[in-house]
N, C-alpha and C positions, 0 to 999 in steps of 0.2 A: 561547492568549491570555495575556498577561502578567498577574501579580497586580496588584490595584488598590491603589496606595499614594496616599492623599490628598495627601501633600505633594509629589508629582511630577506631579499632574494639571494639565492646562490647562483652559480654560473649556469648558463644555458647549455644543455647537453642534448645531443640527438638520442632519440629513444624509439624503440620498437615495442609495440603492444600486440602480442599474438592473441588471437581468439581461436583456439584450437577446435572448439566445438560450441554449438549452442544447444547441446542436448539437455541442458538444465531447464529449458523451457522459459516460461514467463515468470518474472518476479515483480512484486510490488513493494519490496522493502525499500528503505532509503537507498539512494544510488550507491553510496559508498559502502553499503553493507552487502551488496550483491556480488555474486561470484562472476568471474569473467564469462562463464558459460551460460549466464542468464540474460534474457532479453526483456525489453519493455513490453513488447507485443509480438505475438506470433499467430497470425491469422492465415488460414488456408495453407498452413505448412505442416508437413508430416515430420515429427521429431523422433529421431532414433539415436542410440548410442553409436551405432556403426557408421551412420551417414550424416551425422549432425542434423541438418534440416534440408528439406526439399519441397518443392511445390507438390501439394497433395494430388493424388490421382482424382480425376473427375468422377462425378456420380453418373453412372450409366443406367439408362432405363432398361429394366429387364423385360424382354418381350415375352408374350405368351407363346406356348408351343404351337407351331403352325403359322406364325406370323411371317408374311413375306413383304407386305407393303404394296403388293400388286393389286390395287383396288380399282375396279372398273367404274363404280359409281361413287364419286366422292361426296355426293349429297346424301347418300344413304350407306354409311360404312357399316359392314356387318360386324357383329361382336367378335368374330374370329380374327378380324384384322385390326382390332383396337389395341393400343399399347397400354391403356390404363386398366386397372382392376375394375372393369366396367360394371360389375354388380354393385359396387359401392357408390357410384356417381349419383349425385342428387342436385336439385336446384338450390341456389343460394337462399331461396325463400323457404326451403324445407329444413327442419331441424333434425340433424342426425347426430348421434353420439356413438361412435364405434369404439369397441374395446378389442385390443389386439393381443393375441397370445401365440407365441411361436412354439410349435409342438414338434420336437425332434425325436423320432423313434430310432432312426439310423440314417446313414448317408443316402439311402434310396427313398426314405420316407420322412421328408421334412415338410411341415405344413404351417401355413399361416391361418390361424383360426380367428375369425372376425365375428363378434357379436354386436348386433344392433341393440343398444340399450333402450332405444325408444320403440322397439317393435312389440307393442303390447297387444295388438290385435290378434285374434285367435288363429288367423292364417297368414299373418305378416311374416315375411322372410326375416328371420332373426339370426340364423347361423350360416355363415359363408366360409367355405374352405378353399384355400389356394395351395396347391402343391408346388414345391420348388423341385424342379427336375434336375437330374445330374448333368444335363446338357446346357445348363445356364438359362433355361426358360421356366415359365410357370404354367400351370394348368388349373383352370377353374373346376373344382370338384364339388361345388355346391349342389345339393340335391333338393328336389322339389317334389311335391305330391302330384301336381299336374305336369304332364309330360311336355317336352318341347313342342312348339316354339313358345309356349306360354311362360313357364318357369316363374310363376308369381306366388305360389302357395307353399307354405310349410305349416302343416297342421299337426294334430296329435300323433300322426304316424311317425313324424320326425322328432318332434319335441312335445312332451306332455304339457297340458295347460298349467298344471301346478308348477312345473319347472320354468315355464315362460314367466309366470307371475313372480316367481322367486328371483329370477335373474334380473328382471326389469324393475323390481321394486325400488322406489325412491328416485325414479328418473326425472321427476318434475323439477327437482331443485338440487340435484347432485350430478356430478360427472362420473361416467363409467370408470375412468382411470383412478378415481379416488374411492370407489365403492367395491369394485370387483377384484378378487384375488383368485389364484388358482395354484394347484399343484398337480403333479402327474403320478398316476398309479398304473403301471403297466401301459396298456394301450388306451387308457382312459384319462380324462381330465376332470379333476374335482374342482368345481367352481364354488366360491364363497361370495355371498353378498353380505358385506359387513354391516348393513343397515337392518337386516331382518333379525328379529328377536326369536331365538331358538328356544326349545324346551320340550316338555312332554306334551302329549296330544291334548290333554285336558286336565282340569282340576276336579275338586269335589262335585261341581255342578254337572260334570259330564259334557261340557260344551267345548268345541274346538276353539283354539286361539287364532286370531288373525296374524298377518305377517308383522304387524306393529306391536304384537304382544297383548292386545286387548282381547277380551273374551267375546266370542260371536254367539249367535243363536243356533248354530248348527250342532246337532248331536254328534258326539264322538263315537264311532262304531268300533274302533280298534283298541283304544286304550282306556276306557272308563273302568271304574271299579266293577268287577264282575264276581260271580260266584259259580263255581263248578258244583253241580249237583249229581247225585247218583244216576245211573243209567236207567233205573226202574224205581217204582214205589215200594217202600218197605214199611213194616211195622215192627217196632222193637217190643218184644214181649217182656213180661214181668220176670222171665228167666234170663234177661239180658241177651237173648238171642234175636237175630234179625230174621224176619219172615217176609217173604215176597208177598206183596199185597196187590191183588188184582180185583178187589171189590169195586163195584160200581158206586157212584155217588148216591148219597141219601138226599132226596129232594124234600125240603121242608121250609119252614119260615123262621125268622129270627126276631127276637124282641130285645131292644137295646135301650135301657134307661139312659145311659151316657156312653157314647161311642168314643172311648179313649183307651189308650194302653193301660192295662191293669183294671179296666172297667169290666163290669159283669154283663153277660149276655145270656139269654135263654133261647134254646132251640126248640122248635115245635116237635121234633122227634129226635130220639137218640141216634147217633151215627151207627151205621151197620158194622157189626164186627167182621173183621176179615177172616177168610178161611186160611188156616195155617199151612204154609208151604216153605220148605227149605228148597227153593227153586223148584225141583220136580218131585221132591219127597214129601208126601203128606205128613202133617204133624198134628192133626186134630185141631180143635178150636184153640184160638190164641187168646190168652189173657194179657192184654197190652200193659206195658210199663206206664207208670203214672207220669213219666217224663215225655211221653209221646206227644207229638204235635199233629194237629190236623187242620185242614184248610176249609174255610167258609168262603164260597165264591158267588158273588152276584153276577159279575162279568169280568172280563180281563182287566178292566180299569178300576174295579171295585172289589177288593177281597181283603181278607185278614186271616191271621193265624191264631188259633186258640190253643191253650196249653192246659195241662193237668187232666189227663185222660181219666174218664169215669165210665166204666162199663155200664151201659144202660142209662147213664145220666144225661140231663139236658141243660144243666147250669154250668157255665164255664167262665174263665177269665181271658180277656184279650191280651195276647202276647205281642202281636205285631200288626200294624195297619199299613197297608200299601199306601204310599204318599198320594194324596188326592182322593182317596176312597171316601165314599159317602154311603151310609146305611141308615135306614129308618125302620122303626118297628113295623113288622108285617111284611118286610121284603121277602121275596122268594129267593132261596139260596140253594146251592149244591154243597153238600158236606162230604169231604173225602176223609176216610179214616186212616189211609196210608199217606206217606209223604216221601219226598226225595231228600235224604240227608245230604249235607255238604260233604264233598269228597274227602276232605281232610279229616272229618269225624267218622267216616264210615269204615270202621275196623271190624272185619268179620270175626264172629265169636269163636269159630273153629280154626285154630292155628294150622291145622293140617290142610285146610282149603282157603288160604288167605285171599286168593284171587276172586272169590265171590264178593268180597268187599272191595273197596277202592282206595283205602289208605294202607300203605305198605311200609314195612321197616326199611326195605331197600328194593332195588330193581329186581333182584333174584326171586322175589315172591310172586311175580307176575307169571301167569301160565302162558306158555308158547307151544305151538301156534295158537293164537286166540281164535275164538269162534266168530263166524261171520256176523252174528248178532251184535258183537262188541264193536265191529266196524261201523255199524249203523246206529249204535247206541246214542241215546239222548244225553246231553250234558247241561240241559236247562231245566227250568221249573215248569214241567208240563203235566197237565192232567187231561183226561179225555174231554175233548171239546174246549179246553182252556189252555192256551199258551201264556203263562203268566210272566215268565222271564226268559227271554231268548238272548240276553246280552252276551252270554258266553259263546253260544253257538254263532251269533252274528260276528262277534269279535274274532273268533277262529276262522270263520269264512273270509272276513276282510283281510286278515293277516296272512293266511296260508292258502287261500283259495278253496274251492270245493263248497260243500254244503255246511261245513263246520261241525258235523256230527262225529261220533267216535267216543267210546267209553274212555273216561279220564281216570288215570291212576295217579295217586300222590305217593312219592317216595321220600321218606323223611331223612334218609341217610344215603351217602354215596356208596356205590358198589362198582368196583373195577373202574371202567371209564365212564360209568353212568353216574352223573351227579344227582344230588337231591333236586326235587322239583316235581313238575306235573308232566305226565306223559299221556299222549292220546293214541288209541289203537287206530291205525290207518290201513292195515292190511291183515288178512287172515291166510293168505296164500303164499306170499313171498316176503322176503326181508327187504327193507326194514319193516318190522311189524308196528313199530311205535314212532311217534314224533314228539319231541319235547316241545311244549307249548308255553305261552307266556304265563307269568305269575298273575294271579287274579287281583292283586293289590293295586291301588292307585299308583300312578307314576311308574308304570312298567313299560310304556311304549314311547319311544322318541318320535316326535312329529316329523315325518319325512318331508312334509311340505315346507318346513321352516329350517331344515338343515341343508348343508351343502349338497349340490346337485352334481350329476355326472354326465359328461359327454363321452360317448363310447365310439371308438373306431374299430370296425370289424371289416377287414378287407375281403373276407370270404362271404359276406352277406349277399344273398340273392336279391334283396329288396333295397334297403337303405344301409349304406356303410357307415354313415354318421348319424347318430341319434342322441337325444338328450332326454334324460328321465331322472326321476327321483331315485335315491339310493335306498335299497331295502334294508333299513337299519334293523338289527335284530332286537326283539323285545327281551325284557328281563325274564329269565326262565328259572331262576332260583332265588329264594329269599324274598324279602319285602323291602319297603322303603327305608327301613331302619338298618337292616343287615346288608342290603345291597342297593344303595340309593342311586347308583349311576353317577353322572357328572354332578359334583357338589354344587356348582353354580346354578343348577336347575331347580334346587329346592332351598327353602329357608332353613335356618339353623335347626329348627325343631322338626324338620321333615314333615310338616303338616300342611304346607302350602307351596304351590309351584312358583318358580320365578322364570321370567322371560328375559333373556339376556342376548346381547349382540356378540356373536363370535367375530373376533377381530383379526385372527390369523389362523392359518393352518399350514401344515407341512407333513411330509413323510420322512421318517427317519428310523432306520433299523427295523423295518417291517412293521411299523406302527403308523397310524394316522394321528397326528398331534393337532390339538385345537387350543386356542387361547381365548378366554372370555373374561373380561374384567382383569383381575390379577391372578387368575387360576389357569394352569395348564392341565388338560386332561387328554387321555389318549384312548385309542381303541385297544382291543386285545392284540397280542402278538400274532401277526399273520391273518387276523380276521378284522379287516378294516371297518366292517359294518356293525361291530359289537362293542359297546362302551360299558357293558355291565360285567360284574364278576361272574366267572363261570360257576363257582361254588363258594358262597360266602363263608362256609365253615372251614374252608381250606384255601387260603389265598396263595397263589403260586406265581412264578415269575412271568407267566404269559398273560396274567390278568392286567386290566387297564391301570394306568397311573393317574393319580389325581393329586395335584400339589399346588400350594399357594405360593406366590412369588413375593408378595409385599414384605418389606422389612422396615418396621417403624412407621413408614408412610405408605399410603395407597399408591401403587404404580400400575397403571393400566397397560397391559401388554399390547404392543402394536405389531410385532413380527416374531416369527420363529424361524431360525436359520440353522439347518443341520450342518455340523462341521466336525470333522475328525471324530473325537470320542465324546463330544458333548453337543448340546443344543444351545446355540447362542440366542438369548432372549433380549429383545430391545423393547423399551417402554416409552410411554409419553411422560414419564416422571423423571427423566434424566438419570435413569439407572439402567445398567446393563447386567444381565444375569447369565450364569451358566447352569444348565441342567445336566448333572452328571450322575454316575452310579459307581458304586465301589467295584473294584477289580474289572473296570471297563464294562460292567453290566448294568444297564438302566432298567430296573424292574420296580414294581410297586413296593418291594421290600428294601431296595437299595437306593432309590432315586433321591437326590438331594439337589436343592436349588439355592444358589448363593449369589449375592450381589458382588460383582467383580470390578465394575467401573462406573463412573458417575459423570456422564456427558449428555448434554441435550442433543436431541435429534430432530430432524425435520419430519413432519407428519406425512403419511401416505407412502413414504419411500422405503423400500426393503433394503436391508444390508446386502452387500454383494460379496460373493466368493471369487477370489482370483488367486490361482495357484494354491498355495497353502496358507493364505491369509484372508482375513475378513476386513471389509471396509464398510463404513457407514457415513451417511451425510447429515449435516446440519445446514442451516442457512449460510450459504457462501463458504461452507467448510467441508472438508473431507478428512475422516479419521481412519487410521490403521489400528485395528484392534489386536493386541497381543494377549493371548490367553494366559491364565495362571500356570499352565503347563510349560510355557516358554519363558517365564520369568517368575520371580518370587511374588510379585504382585501383578495381577492383571491390569493393564492400563490401555488407554487408547492414545495414540500419538496423532496430533493434528498435522496433516501433510500440507495444508494450505497456509502454514505459518509464514512461508516466504512470499505468498501472494494473497494477502487478505483482500476480501471483497472482489476477487476476480471471478469466482464461480457465482452463478445466479442464486437468488434467494428461494426460488421455487423451481421444482424439477418435474420432468416427465420422462418416461421411457429410458430408464437407466439399464445399461447392459455392460458386460465384460467381454473382452477378447483375450482369452487365455494364451493363444499362440503368440500374441504380440505384447502381452502384459499391459493391456490398456483397460481403463474404465472410462466409459463415456456417458454423458448425460445430455439431455436437451433442456434448454431454458424454456420453462413453461410460459413465461411472459414474452419471450422473443423466440418462437419455435423454429426459426431458421438458423439458430446458433447451436452448435454442438461442441461441448467442452470435453476435452480428453485429459486423462491423467496417465502418464507412462511411468512405470516403476520397474526397476531391474535390481536384482539382488545377487550377490556372490556370498553364499553362506549367510551370515548375519549382517553383512555389510551392504548398505543401500547405495548402489552405484548410480541410480537415476531416480529423481523425483521431479518430474516435469509436467507442467500444465501448458496446454495450447488449445486452440479452437478452430473449428471449421465454420465458415459463414456462407450459407447458401443464399440464393436470390431472395430478396425480401418478399416476393409473392409466394414463396414456398413455405409450407408448414410441415415439419417432421412430426409424424404421428406415432411412430413406433420404430424401434431399432433392435437389431439382433446380429450377432456375429456368427458366421459359419466358416470354418477353415481360415483363409486369409482375407475374407471379404466382410465388409460391414453392409448389412441389408437394412434398408429403411423404407418405410411407407410414407410417401410424401403427398400431402394434399395441395392441389394446385387449381386455382380458378381458371375458367376459360375466359376468353376475351370479353370485355364489356362493350366493344364496338367492332363491327365487322365491315369488311370491304363491300361496298354496294356498287352495282353496275358491273361493267366489264373492265374498268380501268383499275390497275393495281395501285396500291397506296405507296407513296414514296417512303423510303426507309425511315425517314425522320418525320413522316406525316402521321396524321390521325385518321383512322377509318371513319367514314361518314355514317355508316349504318349502325342502328341500335341492336343490342343483343342482350339476352337474359343470361346472367352468369350462372354457370354450372360448376360445382366442385367435383373434381376428379382426383382419383387416388392412384399413384404410380408406385410400383415396386422398383426401387433403385438400389444399386450396390456400388461400393467403392473399394478399391484394393488398398490394403493396409500395409503393404510392403513396397519395396522398390518395383515400380512398374516399368514395362518396356518403354523406352523413349519414343517408339514408333506410334504409341497410342496417344492421341491428343489430350491435353489437359483441358477438358471442357465438361461442364455439367449438362444434365439432361441428354447425355451422349447416346446416340444411336448409330449403328453401323448398318446402313440400308443398301440393298441391292437395287440397281436401276432397271426399271421396266418401262415399257411404252405407256403404262397406265399411271406411273408416278413421276414421269419426267418428260420434258419436251425441249427441243433445241431449234432455235431460229437462226439460220445461217446468215441472213441479211443483217440482223442486228447483233449477231454473235452473243445471244443470250440463252441461258439455260434456266428452265423452270423445274423445280423439284418439290413434290408434295409429300408431306408426312402427316399421319393421323394424330396430330397433337395440337391442342389449342391452349393458349395461355394469354395473359395480359399483353396486348399489342405493344406496350412499352418495352417489352423484353426483346422484340424482334431485332433491334439494332445491335444486340449483343451476340446474335447468332453468327456462326462461322461454319463454312464447309471445308473439309480437309479430305483429300484423296488418300486412300489406303494402299496397301501393297498390291492390289489388283491392277494398279495403274503403273506398274513397273515397266510396261511396254505398251506404248500407245502411239499408233501411226499419226504423224502430223508433220507439217512443214514441207518444204520443197528444196532439195530432193528429199525423198522419203527416207527417214532414218528411224531407228527405234528410240523413242523419247521416254525417258524415265520421269513420270509425273507424280511420283509418290510424295506425299506430304505437301501437295500444292494447297495453298490457303486462299479462300475467297470469302468475301463479305457480301451479303445481299444488298442490292441496290433498291429493290422494291419488293412488295409482298401483297398477297391476297390472303386475308385471314377470315375464317368462318368458325362456327361453334365447334365443328368436329375436326378441322384440319387447318393447315397453313401451307400456302404455296410461296416458296422463296424464289426470287429471280436474281440470277448471278450473271455478271459479265464473263464471257468465255464459254468454252464447250466442256461440259462435264457429263456427257453421255457417251456410250461406247460406239466405236466405229472401227472398221477395217480399211477404210479409204485413206490412202497415204497422201495424196496431193489434191485436195479439193480446190475447185475453181469457182463455179457459180453456186454450188450447193454441196451438201455432204450427206452421205448415206449413213443413217444411224442403224447400228446392228445390235439389237438387244440380246442376241444369242451369246454375245461376249459378256463374260461375267465381270461387271464393274461395280464396285461399292464405294460409298463415300461416308465419311463421318459427318454428323451434324450435331451441334450443341451450342451452348451459350458460354461466353467467357466469364471467368471469375478472377478476382485479383488476389494474389498472394502478397502479404505485407508483413515483413519482419522488421521491427524497429529495435535498433540496438540500445542497450543501456548506456548511460554516461560512462566514458572510459577514464581510467585512472592509471597512474604509474604505481606499481606495487613492488614490495620487497620480496625476498625469496620465500617468505612465509605467507605471501598473498595479502599482506596488509597494505592499505593505501598510504602512499607517501604524500604528505601535504605539499602542494606546490601548484604551479601553473603549467598546464599541458596545452600546447598549441599544436593541433593536428594538421598535417599537410596532405597525406594521401591515405587511401585504404586500398589494399590489394585483396581481391577475392579470388580464391581458387575453387574451381568447380569441376564436376564430372558429369558427362552425359547431359549437357546443359545447352539450352537454346537461348532465347532472348530474355533479358531481364534489365531492370533499371536500378541505378543507385541514386536515391533522392536525398539531397543534403540541404537542410534548412538551417540558416544561421540567424540567431536572435529573432526567431519567429517570422522571418521574411519568407517570401515565396521560394519554394524549393528549387534548387538547381538539379536538373536531371541529366545523369550520364547514362547512355544506353549502350548496353553490350549487345552486339549483333553477332550471330554465329554463322552467317551465310558466307561460307568460304568455298571457293571453287574446288570441286573434287577432281578426281583423276579420270573421269569419264570423258568421252569425246565431246559431249554436249557442254559447251561453255556456259550455258544458262542454267544447267542443273545445279542447284545449290543445296548443300546439306542443311538441315534444320536444327541440328544439334552437333556438338563436338564432344569427343570423349573426355579430354582433360586439357585445361588451359587456365590462364589467370588473367584478371582484368584489374587495371590500376585506375583509380579515380581520385581526382583532386578534391580535397575537403576544405582546407584553409580556414581554420577557425579554432577558437578556444573550445575545449571539450565540454565545458559546462554550458556553452551557448548553442551547441550543435544538436540537431536531430538527424540521425542517419537511418534511412530506411532502404531495404532491399525489396523491390516490388516486381511483380510480373502478372500482367493480364493477358499474356500471350499463350497460345495453345501448346507451346513447346515446353519440354521439361526443364526444371531448374533444380540443381543440387549443389549447394554451397558447402564445400567440404571444410574449409577453414578460412580465416581472414587474418590480415596483419595490418595494423595502423602504424604509420610513421609520423614523427613530429619532433618538436623541441620541448624539452621539459626544464623548467626552472624551479628548483626546490625552494620552498619558503621555510625560513627558520623562525622559531618562536623567540620571544625576547629572552627567555631563559638560556637559550643556546648561543647568544651573541657573545 
């Protein structure tokens, strides 16, 4: 406000400044730049277009199914009568790191899935499930291997050890909320650990990789380089025909001048010539081809292959030496004249009987039904008494189960629906006769230990309904590392070495599973979430996986994938946003394109949010609205926090949206009892509301997770138990400190708050519970007129003074007084005078009778009758505080008129409102408080029965001060509702003229 110079003032005029609404929320712009609908602060107020602002509904503790509060032994409260999510509680000395995921199948199946990131032990309880029931309660559906009452073990029957290690990886120095991500596929949850380095099972050395990407000493049984061999031994004749070889080994000795490849060796005896057989048809003696190979075996660890067949000869050249083999001259060896050719090279010489070979032009050349011998056929390098190479057999057994046997056919070309690749005979009696098996090349198997894991819900299971296991990723079944490499980030540019990379994001979109690693987006096949390889590299089709790089000029690591409308919104750590689209609304490997569309920095670990038909994303203290290239000529992101800079926190946790109310909310990670809301409303392309406000919970509470369902916001709140307990039998005074020592325990409560106009009959209290009175949870002393009520909640004793008791509608008729009349005691408010607090419960002592009775005129005592259904609300107070912005006189275009504004009064109009205060501070002095009380005598006969809220009225408060020196606040820590519909300020205004206008 400008300084007041008498010689430049105009006449003093009476003025009225209407504030029709505060639906604009909080503003941090310069005061003169703010709209009349914007406030300086709005704490614990619910802001809407329709109702301006009101005191927010309280956070109600959601009880578990079956909770009554009728507890016989308060020193040993059963789990069935606890209000907290008892499976999560732990000592303050114990480190826990819970990750929360809200799993919504339908209205009848809503679950809170909780993972203990620190549960690394083989039997530690790692997976807890809480179901939200339709009656407003929850049920613990956590499953254990050991039956009740123990409930302490979750072993491999519930979660595999590999899955446990994957999920908990990195827990020593990271937080679960920053590491774990998830997406939903049907009734399963796919969980991603962003620290684990994923890739193929092994490299050229055939050793598995650890979770950190380093190579281990453990052999890879599923994905090493393997060779498929023919199902029997053969000899290739000089006539280029194949002959079945059943000859026994020739036992002899070997002389080796120099045991190296291409080195000369001499056998003590010539190999035995095979008898010629075309399977069962005799063909006379065989004159082998000079290209025939035969094996010289000392034992399974020492053998070699000789080349250059010579009938009756003893001198040969070494073609191959098994790694590590050692021979010396004079060693005794077994020499086999027949060998098992590699399947891909085993083309039968007679085209009318191609099935005797194992390399086919296409699938149609295989004979069906196959013989039983083919089902049991060998596919390794096996000789009588010597199993030289069973890697193929072992790999097939590890991948597909069973023994791994079965004759292998290679189909070089596709046929109908049968693609090229390797097929194994698995049955001779019923279809399917064949099974397509993995490619023998390196890098054909994705390591399922280091890829996202799956939590599965099966409501019909007779054993465990919730299980967590590895995903059975499909191996490559066609092509090799060059024609069908799989995810490009898993191999180097030359396809000669594997890479281990962290997958940073995943999502499901249009029947594909999407992954992001580094700056690459890759997907599964369409409709086959477990397969990331091409189905047939010779014919790429629209259902094949997509693999595309996002970087444009500079490297931009992808941090999130958000499906939206016709495209995938991609956020990065490089301050670039992308859209992944496809032509004609089809995203396929043939049409996929990725383009940078906006360039804004974003905060780490926080996913973009979908609300209505818009995308929102966060930066430090900033919120952006993303407008796609489809809705504008250029895709841009508009900063919504431009009117309130630095209002939002710099770090976040647990962001969620409430579509029914058009809210986005986030929790301040540094102050987790602060919840920030953004409200947006649109009419076509016009933004009607862009408002920020916040909820502030008790400082002892820590919001761990949030989720909205229907009109409620659900939260998981971490609350410590008391650090001091009442000792002895004497209660602690309400402002006193308990004398007993106590170990603090952290407990977790499921709470909810209503996000619309709530009934005025429900108290505005946090930690709100509505509890029925029983003889086990309440007592009444007639002589002292005191009531004791016990509830199974423990919290810091410093909070007790904020507790209040309020009677509910069951007290509409309560016999009392003399003569006996029907007394309406609804919404009677009481504050405790003393308390007894323990680790598991608190006993509050109130003046007055708050137990049920049917006795009308008590004299020396009163008869308590617990058969009468009486309930009370219990909860802690919280303060709503709305601070108005500085007020100005404005012209018809809402521009500020320079001058001096001396305010006299403020008139507040409200609806369904109880008590509230108007606090006015002038020049920083102590605030003058004007209290509005709503207790007006009603029309009932009882003159003491007072209404706690009124439907519509107005309240006038004196202000008396210059507008630039005033601080005006509307506050309420009362349990009654407050809804300020609009306001009007009155005063005197003197316009100030500039020197140019004199």
